[in-house]
C-alpha positions in Angstrom: 79.8 78.1 -24.6 76.4 79.4 -23.5 75.4 79.7 -19.9 73.4 76.8 -18.7 70.2 76.9 -16.6 68.3 74.0 -15.3 66.2 72.7 -12.4 68.1 70.1 -10.3 64.8 68.2 -9.6 63.8 68.2 -13.3 67.2 66.8 -14.2 67.2 64.2 -11.5 63.8 63.0 -12.5 64.7 62.9 -16.2 67.6 60.5 -15.8 65.9 58.4 -13.1 62.8 57.5 -15.3 62.6 53.8 -15.9 60.7 51.7 -18.4 58.3 49.1 -17.1 59.1 46.3 -19.5 61.8 43.6 -19.1 63.0 40.7 -21.1 65.2 37.8 -20.0 66.9 35.3 -22.2 65.2 32.0 -22.6 68.1 30.1 -24.1 70.3 28.1 -21.8 74.1 28.1 -22.6 75.3 25.4 -25.0 77.5 23.1 -22.8 79.5 22.2 -25.9 79.8 25.7 -27.3 82.4 27.0 -24.8 83.9 30.5 -24.7 87.2 29.5 -26.3 87.8 31.4 -29.5 85.7 34.4 -28.7 87.4 37.5 -27.4 85.2 40.5 -27.5 83.4 43.1 -25.3 80.4 43.3 -23.1 78.7 46.7 -23.0 75.7 48.2 -21.2 73.8 50.2 -23.9 71.3 52.9 -23.1 69.3 52.7 -26.3 66.7 55.4 -25.6 65.9 58.0 -23.0 62.8 59.7 -21.5 59.6 57.9 -20.8 60.5 55.0 -23.1 64.0 54.4 -21.6 65.5 51.1 -22.6 68.8 49.6 -21.4 70.4 46.5 -22.8 73.4 44.4 -22.1 75.1 43.4 -25.3 78.1 41.4 -26.5 80.1 43.0 -29.3 83.2 41.9 -31.3 84.8 45.3 -31.8 84.6 48.7 -30.3 86.4 50.6 -33.1 84.3 49.9 -36.2 80.7 49.5 -37.3 77.6 50.2 -35.1 77.0 49.0 -31.5 73.3 48.3 -31.4 70.7 46.3 -29.5 68.7 45.6 -32.7 68.3 41.8 -32.9 70.6 41.2 -30.0 71.4 41.8 -26.4 69.2 41.4 -23.4 66.8 44.2 -22.4 67.0 45.3 -18.7 64.1 46.2 -16.5 64.6 49.9 -17.0 67.5 52.2 -16.0 70.6 50.2 -14.9 74.3 50.6 -14.3 77.0 47.9 -14.6 80.0 46.3 -13.1 82.1 43.3 -13.9 84.4 40.9 -12.0 86.3 38.4 -14.2 83.9 36.9 -16.6 80.9 37.9 -14.5 78.9 40.9 -15.8 76.3 42.5 -13.5 73.5 44.8 -14.2 72.3 46.8 -11.1 68.8 48.2 -11.4 68.3 51.8 -10.2 64.7 51.5 -8.7 63.8 47.8 -9.1 66.6 46.9 -6.6 67.6 43.8 -8.5 71.2 42.8 -9.4 71.3 40.4 -12.4 74.5 38.4 -13.2 75.4 37.4 -16.8 78.0 35.2 -18.3 79.1 34.7 -21.9 79.0 31.5 -23.9 80.5 31.5 -27.4 79.9 35.3 -27.6 76.3 35.1 -26.4 75.2 36.4 -23.1 73.1 34.3 -20.8 71.5 34.8 -17.3 73.5 33.4 -14.4 71.5 34.4 -11.4 70.1 37.4 -9.6 69.3 38.8 -6.1 67.3 41.6 -4.6 69.0 44.3 -2.6 67.9 47.2 -0.3 70.4 49.7 -1.7 73.4 49.8 -3.9 74.9 53.2 -4.6 78.6 52.7 -5.0 80.6 49.6 -6.1 84.3 48.6 -6.1 86.4 45.5 -6.6 87.6 43.3 -3.8 89.5 40.0 -3.9 88.8 37.1 -6.2 85.2 37.1 -7.6 83.9 39.5 -4.9 83.0 43.2 -5.1 81.9 45.8 -2.6 78.4 47.3 -2.9 77.7 50.2 -0.6 74.2 51.2 0.2 74.1 54.8 1.2 71.7 56.4 3.6 69.0 58.0 1.5 66.7 60.8 2.6 67.9 61.1 6.2 66.7 59.1 9.2 69.4 56.4 9.2 73.0 57.4 9.0 74.4 53.9 8.6 75.8 52.7 5.3 75.4 49.0 4.2 78.8 47.6 3.4 77.9 44.5 1.3 80.3 41.9 0.0 78.9 40.4 -3.2 80.1 37.2 -4.8 79.9 37.9 -8.5 80.0 34.3 -9.5 77.2 33.2 -7.2 75.4 36.6 -7.7 74.7 36.8 -3.9 75.5 39.0 -1.0 77.8 37.1 1.4 78.4 39.6 4.1 76.7 42.9 5.3 78.1 45.3 7.9 76.2 48.5 8.8 78.2 51.5 10.0 78.3 55.2 9.3 81.2 56.1 7.0 82.0 58.9 9.4 81.4 59.5 13.1 79.2 62.6 12.8 79.1 65.8 10.7 76.9 68.7 11.5 76.3 72.2 10.3 74.2 75.1 11.5 71.6 76.1 9.0 69.9 79.4 8.2 67.5 78.9 11.1 70.4 78.6 13.5 69.6 74.9 14.0 72.1 72.1 14.1 71.6 69.7 11.3 73.2 66.2 11.0 74.5 65.2 7.6 74.7 61.8 5.8 77.9 60.7 4.2 77.5 59.7 0.6 80.1 57.1 -0.7 81.8 58.0 -4.0 84.6 55.5 -4.6 86.4 52.6 -3.0 89.8 51.0 -3.1 91.1 47.8 -1.4 94.8 47.7 -0.5 95.8 44.6 1.5 94.0 44.7 4.8 92.7 48.3 4.3 89.6 49.4 2.5 89.5 53.1 1.5 86.1 54.8 0.9 85.8 58.4 -0.2 82.6 60.3 0.5 81.0 63.7 0.9 78.7 65.2 3.6 75.2 65.5 2.2 71.9 66.5 3.7 69.8 63.5 2.8 66.4 65.2 2.3 67.3 68.5 0.6 70.5 67.3 -1.2 72.3 70.4 0.1 76.1 70.0 0.4 77.0 72.7 3.0 80.4 71.2 3.9 82.6 71.3 0.8 85.8 72.7 2.1 87.6 69.4 2.7 88.4 66.1 1.1 87.4 63.0 3.2 88.4 59.4 3.2 87.4 56.6 5.7 89.4 53.5 6.2 88.0 50.1 7.2 89.7 46.8 8.0 89.4 44.0 5.5 88.0 41.5 5.5 86.4 42.4 8.8 85.0 45.7 7.6 85.6 47.3 10.9 85.8 51.1 11.1 89.4 52.3 11.6 89.5 56.1 11.1 88.4 59.0 8.9 91.0 61.5 7.6 90.6 64.8 5.8 92.5 67.6 3.9 91.4 71.2 3.5 93.4 72.0 0.3 90.6 70.9 -2.0 86.9 69.7 -1.9 85.3 66.4 -1.3 86.5 63.5 -3.4 84.2 62.2 -6.1 80.4 62.8 -6.4 77.0 61.2 -6.8 76.8 58.2 -9.0 79.9 56.3 -8.1 82.1 58.3 -10.5 85.7 56.9 -10.6 87.6 59.2 -8.2 90.3 57.0 -6.6 93.2 56.4 -9.0 95.8 53.8 -7.9 99.3 53.5 -9.5 101.6 50.5 -9.8 103.4 51.6 -6.6 100.2 51.4 -4.6 99.9 55.2 -4.2 96.3 56.5 -4.3 95.5 59.7 -6.1 92.1 61.3 -5.3 89.9 63.4 -7.6 88.0 66.4 -6.3 85.8 68.2 -8.7 84.6 71.2 -6.6 81.9 71.5 -9.2 78.2 72.5 -9.4 78.1 70.3 -12.5 78.7 67.4 -10.2 75.7 68.2 -8.1 77.3 70.3 -5.3 75.3 73.2 -4.0 78.3 75.1 -2.8 81.9 75.5 -4.1 84.7 76.9 -2.0 87.9 75.1 -2.9 89.8 74.6 -6.1 89.4 71.4 -8.0 92.5 69.2 -7.7 94.3 65.9 -6.9 95.7 64.7 -3.6 97.8 61.7 -2.8 97.7 58.9 -0.2 101.0 57.1 -0.2 100.8 53.3 -0.3 99.6 51.9 3.0 99.1 55.3 4.6 96.0 56.5 6.4 96.7 60.3 5.9 97.0 62.5 2.9 100.6 63.3 1.6 101.2 66.9 2.7 104.0 67.2 0.1 101.7 66.6 -2.8 98.8 68.6 -4.3 98.0 69.1 -7.9 95.9 72.2 -8.1 94.3 71.5 -11.5 92.0 74.5 -11.5 94.7 77.1 -10.6 97.5 75.6 -12.8 95.5 74.7 -15.9 92.1 76.4 -15.7 90.0 73.3 -15.6 88.0 71.3 -13.1 88.8 67.6 -13.0 85.6 65.6 -12.7 86.7 61.9 -12.7 89.5 59.8 -14.0 90.9 56.3 -14.6 94.5 55.1 -14.3 96.0 54.2 -17.6 99.5 53.1 -16.5 102.9 54.7 -16.5 101.9 57.5 -14.1 99.2 58.8 -16.4 95.4 59.0 -16.0 92.7 59.8 -18.5 90.2 62.3 -17.1 86.9 64.1 -17.8 87.4 67.8 -17.3 85.3 70.9 -17.5 85.6 74.7 -17.9 85.1 76.6 -14.6 83.8 79.6 -16.6 80.6 77.8 -17.2 80.5 76.1 -13.7 79.2 79.2 -12.0 76.4 78.4 -9.6 73.4 76.4 -8.7 71.7 77.3 -12.0 74.0 74.7 -13.6 73.8 72.1 -10.8 73.9 68.5 -12.2 74.8 69.7 -15.7 77.5 67.1 -15.8 75.1 64.2 -15.8 74.2 64.2 -19.5 71.8 67.0 -20.4 74.4 69.5 -21.5 77.7 69.4 -23.5 80.1 70.5 -20.7 82.8 67.8 -20.6 86.2 67.5 -22.3 88.9 64.8 -22.0 92.5 65.2 -20.9 95.5 63.2 -20.0 96.9 63.8 -16.5 100.5 63.1 -15.6 100.1 62.5 -11.9 103.8 62.7 -10.9 104.7 65.7 -13.1 101.4 67.4 -12.3 100.6 68.3 -15.9 97.4 68.3 -18.0 97.1 67.8 -21.7 93.7 68.2 -23.4 92.8 65.5 -26.0 91.8 67.8 -28.8 90.2 65.0 -31.0 87.4 64.6 -28.5 84.7 67.3 -28.8 83.0 69.0 -25.9 80.3 66.4 -24.9 77.8 65.3 -22.3 78.8 63.7 -19.0 77.3 60.5 -17.6 76.1 58.7 -14.5 79.0 56.4 -13.2 81.3 57.3 -16.1 82.6 54.0 -17.6 86.2 53.7 -18.7 87.9 50.6 -20.2 91.7 50.3 -20.0 93.1 47.8 -22.5 96.7 47.4 -23.7 97.6 50.9 -22.4 94.7 52.6 -24.2 91.5 53.9 -22.7 88.0 53.5 -24.3 85.2 56.0 -23.5 81.6 56.6 -24.6 81.3 60.1 -26.0 77.9 61.7 -26.8 77.1 65.2 -28.0 73.7 66.7 -27.3 74.4 69.2 -30.1 74.6 66.5 -32.8 72.6 63.7 -31.1 75.5 61.3 -32.0 77.4 59.0 -29.8 80.7 57.1 -30.5 83.4 55.1 -28.8 86.7 56.9 -28.6 90.1 55.2 -28.0 92.6 57.5 -26.2 96.4 57.0 -26.2 97.7 58.5 -23.0 101.3 58.6 -24.2 100.4 61.0 -27.0 97.3 62.5 -25.6 95.5 61.8 -28.8 92.2 59.9 -29.6 90.7 57.9 -32.5 86.9 57.7 -33.1 85.6 54.2 -33.2 82.2 52.5 -33.4 79.0 54.5 -33.6 76.6 53.9 -30.7 73.0 53.3 -31.8 71.5 54.9 -28.7 72.4 57.4 -26.0 75.6 56.1 -24.5 77.4 53.0 -23.2 76.8 52.8 -19.5 79.4 50.0 -19.1 82.4 48.8 -21.2 84.1 45.6 -20.3 86.7 43.3 -22.1 86.0 39.6 -22.3 88.9 37.3 -22.9 
């Protein structure tokens, strides 16, 4: 693989460009149509990129055959968006327009439910019932409080907001021998009973420098009160997760939480000092398990970027080759501009990694979407080299994959099952 060189600011600007047109459905749902009889999928489709970027939310019958397209169907979004779903509620979250739009499905057709305007949403995670957590991170310095927002997905409305730093304080001494305070950027969340876990990394909000990368950090809040309880850390690996809400907290049937640390320039870090790996938080605990560490980089020669739990102790993960992850000249390369990602199955208990050879080296994404259905994992895979994108279905038991539907566009930014 060739060495990769890019400007971080050029890359950031390239995938933050939004279109200025929007289209909303005019048709009301048919009250007699009903949803019974339709069992399909709802996807967020990035149809084009660059100055004419167009995102759509589309309902499709099948992920494994044909072509997934917005032509003649779907609802165009007001520019660059990312997606989440709670039950039968599908939400499109705008990147710069700060508008969250909720959709429902009637007889296989999407229709607008409602929408709200927000100040910031940078990381989302499920809560109880029809609610999800939307964290607004401090951006650009100044304020160090995060907005912990509870959103009712059915009503498409923020029902509670609590402002609090994710950490008490983190400082570093810069090259001018001045003490600098850092923001904490949320990366992933998990609700376990009356405890809400939030992973994060220290970040200088104006320069995007990450000078403190030698520990993994998790903060615990009470739930539903959202009161700060504590922050705990571990120096065996790097911060958990990275920018864009990449899935980085993996929870098993037992309630144990496994954390993903990339320690990667590809993920946007400006320094790397620790190996990429997996830590464990035992069910209900508020400390890392000192008897468990899967050093993925040392044991298998890969960096693990993000992952989803597939069941039976196994996770499906995006991984990358450390030989190309060499410095700031490749910072942010994992966000789509270069083919640097592979896919593997991780056995969390046995601490093994098996590469899925049927999936080629490909581009990464913002907020990597995974769909787990019937023990299989569906992913959007795009190669810059070929300009082609497809859905792949991974079997974690055999560490094999099957290529499915062609994606008429750049990638799927969200993949959800509708029953």
